[in-house]
C-alpha positions in Angstrom: 0.0 0.0 0.0 1.4 3.4 -0.9 2.4 5.8 1.8 -0.1 8.4 3.1 0.4 11.9 1.7 0.9 14.6 4.2 1.8 18.3 3.9 2.9 21.1 6.3 -0.8 22.4 6.3 -3.7 21.4 8.4 -7.4 22.0 9.1 -6.8 25.6 10.2 -4.8 26.6 7.1 -6.4 29.0 4.7 -6.5 28.9 0.9 -4.2 32.0 0.8 -1.6 30.3 3.0 -1.6 27.1 0.9 -1.1 29.2 -2.3 1.8 31.3 -1.0 4.6 31.3 -3.5 2.6 29.4 -6.2 2.5 31.0 -9.6 -0.3 29.9 -11.9 0.3 32.5 -14.7 -0.7 31.0 -18.0 -2.9 28.3 -16.5 -6.6 28.1 -16.9 -9.1 26.9 -14.3 -12.8 26.2 -14.0 -14.6 26.3 -10.6 -18.2 25.0 -10.6 -20.3 26.9 -8.1 -17.7 29.5 -8.0 -20.0 32.4 -7.1 -20.8 31.4 -3.5 -19.3 29.9 -0.4 -16.2 27.8 -0.7 -16.2 28.2 -4.5 -15.7 31.9 -4.2 -12.6 31.5 -2.0 -11.3 28.7 -4.3 -11.6 30.9 -7.3 -10.1 33.9 -5.4 -7.0 31.9 -4.4 -6.5 30.6 -7.9 -6.9 34.0 -9.5 -4.7 35.5 -6.9 -1.9 33.1 -8.1 -2.4 34.4 -11.6 -4.6 31.7 -13.2 -7.4 32.5 -15.6 -10.5 31.4 -13.7 -14.0 30.7 -15.1 -16.8 30.6 -12.6 -19.2 28.0 -14.0 -22.6 28.9 -12.5 -26.3 28.6 -13.1 -26.8 32.4 -13.3 -23.7 34.3 -14.7 -25.5 37.7 -14.3 -25.9 37.1 -10.6 -22.2 36.3 -10.4 -21.0 39.6 -11.8 -20.6 41.1 -8.3 -18.4 38.2 -7.3 -16.3 38.5 -10.4 -15.7 42.2 -9.8 -14.8 41.6 -6.2 -12.2 38.9 -7.1 -10.8 41.1 -9.8 -10.6 44.1 -7.5 -9.0 42.0 -4.7 -6.4 40.2 -6.8 -5.7 42.6 -9.7 -6.3 39.6 -12.1 -8.7 40.6 -14.8 -8.9 37.1 -16.2 -11.9 36.1 -14.1 -14.8 35.0 -16.2 -18.3 33.4 -15.9 -20.1 30.9 -18.0 -23.6 29.3 -17.6 -23.7 25.7 -16.2 -26.6 23.8 -14.7 -25.2 20.5 -13.6 -28.6 18.9 -13.2 -29.3 19.6 -16.9 -27.2 17.5 -19.3 -28.0 19.8 -22.2 -26.4 22.6 -20.2 -23.4 20.5 -19.4 -23.0 19.6 -23.1 -23.3 23.2 -24.1 -20.6 24.3 -21.7 -18.2 21.5 -22.9 -18.9 22.5 -26.6 -18.2 26.1 -25.8 -14.8 25.5 -24.1 -11.9 26.4 -26.3 -8.2 25.5 -25.7 -6.5 23.8 -22.8 -7.8 23.4 -19.3 -5.3 22.9 -16.4 -7.6 22.8 -13.4 -11.2 21.7 -12.9 -12.7 22.1 -9.5 -16.0 20.2 -9.2 -17.2 22.4 -6.3 -20.9 23.0 -6.9 -23.5 20.8 -5.2 -26.9 20.5 -3.6 -27.7 19.0 -0.2 -30.9 18.0 1.5 -33.9 19.0 -0.6 -37.1 17.0 -0.6 -37.2 14.2 -3.2 -36.8 15.9 -6.5 -36.3 14.4 -9.9 -34.8 15.7 -13.1 -36.9 15.5 -16.3 -35.1 12.2 -16.9 -36.4 10.9 -13.6 -33.0 11.0 -11.9 -32.7 11.8 -8.2 -31.5 15.4 -7.9 -28.5 14.9 -5.5 -27.0 12.1 -7.7 -27.9 13.9 -11.0 -26.3 17.2 -9.9 -23.4 16.2 -7.6 -22.2 13.2 -9.5 -23.6 12.8 -13.0 -23.3 16.5 -13.8 -19.7 16.6 -12.8 -18.9 13.2 -14.4 -20.3 14.5 -17.7 -18.4 17.7 -17.4 -15.0 16.1 -16.6 -15.3 13.4 -19.2 -16.4 16.0 -21.8 -13.5 18.2 -20.9 -11.0 15.4 -20.8 -9.5 16.3 -24.3 -8.9 19.9 -23.0 -7.3 18.6 -19.8 -4.9 16.2 -21.7 -4.0 19.0 -24.1 -2.9 21.1 -21.1 -0.5 18.6 -19.7 -0.2 17.9 -15.9 -3.8 18.9 -15.4 -5.7 18.4 -12.2 -9.3 17.7 -11.2 -10.6 18.3 -7.7 -13.7 16.3 -7.0 -15.3 17.9 -3.9 -16.8 15.2 -1.7 -17.9 15.4 2.0 -17.6 13.6 5.3 -21.3 12.8 4.7 -20.1 10.1 2.2 -20.1 7.8 5.3 -23.9 7.8 5.3 -24.3 5.7 2.2 -22.3 3.7 -0.4 -23.5 3.7 -4.0 -26.6 1.6 -3.9 -26.6 0.3 -7.4 -29.8 -1.6 -7.0 -31.8 1.6 -6.5 -29.6 4.7 -7.0 -32.5 7.0 -7.8 -34.8 6.0 -4.9 -37.4 4.4 -7.1 -38.1 1.6 -4.7 -36.6 2.5 -1.3 -37.8 5.3 1.0 -36.1 8.6 0.3 -33.9 10.0 3.0 -32.2 13.2 2.0 -29.0 12.8 4.1 -28.4 9.3 2.7 -29.1 10.6 -0.8 -26.5 13.4 -0.3 -24.1 10.9 1.2 -24.5 8.5 -1.8 -23.7 11.4 -4.2 -20.6 12.3 -2.2 -19.4 8.7 -2.2 -19.8 8.9 -5.9 -17.5 12.0 -6.0 -14.8 10.0 -4.2 -15.2 6.9 -6.4 -14.9 9.0 -9.5 -11.4 10.0 -8.4 -10.5 6.4 -7.8 -11.6 5.2 -11.2 -10.3 8.2 -13.1 -6.9 7.7 -11.6 -6.9 4.2 -13.1 -8.2 5.2 -16.6 -6.5 8.5 -17.2 -2.9 9.4 -17.7 -1.6 13.0 -17.7 -4.5 14.1 -15.5 -4.5 13.9 -11.7 -7.8 13.4 -10.0 -8.3 13.6 -6.3 -11.3 13.9 -4.0 -11.5 16.4 -1.1 -13.5 17.0 2.0 -13.5 20.8 2.5 -14.7 20.8 6.1 -17.9 21.9 7.8 -18.6 25.5 6.6 -21.7 27.6 6.9 -22.6 28.3 3.2 -25.6 28.4 1.0 -25.2 24.6 0.6 -27.0 24.3 4.0 -30.1 26.2 2.9 -32.2 23.0 3.1 -31.0 22.1 6.6 -33.5 22.9 9.3 -31.7 25.5 11.5 -33.7 24.4 14.6 -32.5 20.8 14.0 -28.9 22.0 13.7 -29.3 24.0 16.9 -30.7 21.0 18.8 -27.8 18.8 17.6 -25.3 21.3 18.8 -27.0 21.6 22.2 -27.4 17.9 22.6 -24.0 17.1 23.9 -23.0 15.4 20.6 -19.5 16.0 19.4 -19.1 19.6 18.4 -19.0 20.3 14.7 -15.6 21.4 13.6 -16.7 24.6 11.9 -14.3 26.2 9.4 -14.3 29.6 7.7 -14.8 29.7 4.0 -11.1 30.6 3.6 -10.2 27.4 5.6 -12.8 25.4 3.7 -11.2 26.2 0.4 -7.7 25.3 1.5 -7.8 21.6 0.7 -9.4 22.3 -2.7 -6.6 24.7 -3.8 -3.9 22.4 -2.3 -5.1 19.6 -4.5 -5.7 21.9 -7.5 -2.3 23.7 -7.5 0.3 22.8 -4.9 3.6 21.3 -6.2 3.5 19.2 -3.1 1.0 16.9 -4.8 2.5 16.7 -8.3 1.7 13.3 -9.7 -0.6 12.3 -6.8 -3.9 10.9 -8.0 -6.8 8.8 -6.9 -6.6 9.9 -3.2 -9.1 11.4 -0.7 -7.9 14.5 1.2 -9.2 16.4 4.2 -7.6 19.2 6.3 -4.9 19.5 3.7 -3.6 15.9 4.1 -4.7 12.5 2.8 -7.5 11.3 5.0 -7.0 8.4 7.4 -9.4 5.4 7.3 -12.7 6.1 9.0 -12.6 5.3 12.7 -15.2 5.4 15.4 -12.9 7.7 17.5 -13.3 10.4 14.9 -16.9 11.4 14.4 -16.3 13.8 11.6 -13.1 12.9 9.8 -11.7 9.9 7.9 -12.7 8.2 4.7 -14.9 5.1 4.5 -13.8 2.0 2.7 -16.8 2.1 0.4 -15.6 5.5 -0.9 -12.3 4.0 -2.1 -13.6 0.6 -3.2 -12.0 -0.1 -6.6 -14.8 -2.5 -7.8 -17.5 0.0 -6.9 -15.5 2.7 -8.6 -15.4 0.8 -11.9 -19.1 -0.2 -11.6 -20.1 3.4 -11.0 -18.1 4.7 -14.0 -19.7 2.1 -16.3 -23.2 2.9 -14.8 -22.6 6.6 -15.4 -21.6 6.1 -19.0 -24.8 4.0 -19.6 -27.0 6.4 -17.8 -25.8 9.5 -19.7 -26.1 7.6 -23.0 -29.8 7.4 -22.4 -30.2 11.2 -21.9 
């Protein structure tokens, strides 16, 4: 078994600290969901290092203020927006078709968490359709641009909630089993990790790693009942290890750009280091075996190809 990857950074490190001394001039990056939360700070850190950064968002007009803020703060005028709705494969295909030239960094940051059972027009459960299938189609569609770039990197943003569910291949879209939003989110986050495992086997010249950003108060939590969260925190349960958005973006930019991870692929990172195996002593950290399972990763890849072919 290969050695665990560690760095000088930790869970309190910020994106700016991780990017200190890194020059991304001439490199091009895409950050999905780059107009809010962790995505903004990821985009800001990459732009601050000189990269051209495209914020792939559902509403580019609404992102103009974010773009201006990043440009003003970094002095980098190469901060762009483009429309992308990950739940809509037509939108993903249009984004891929519109991309011209090489791509050095793809950060699959956008996501949805906790809505009531919702299906896409194709009948797919929304968590899985958005968090996994949308990013899967985007990454595979942009693979030629990534290989053209040379030494390209993909960051697949997962979550500690992956522990709540493996990929349930017998009923991924909750057509037979009762819907449970946390488990549905967890399944999609397991899929994000398994994507990195399988892409590392299939692709050369492109490094693909999964990350757990940390627990951050962002718009992703808009479907979480605030009273339920307050009761949890008052119950005596282990305190949630809250991070700032700047700390939450640190692991993403580390995997996206740090020379410390050159050539590293197929791993799962948290707190700026490769995660340890899930253990009962750590209620929030660690990676579950089902999120790194090679057989499940291959099965998921093949399932995703078949599903997208049915559009």
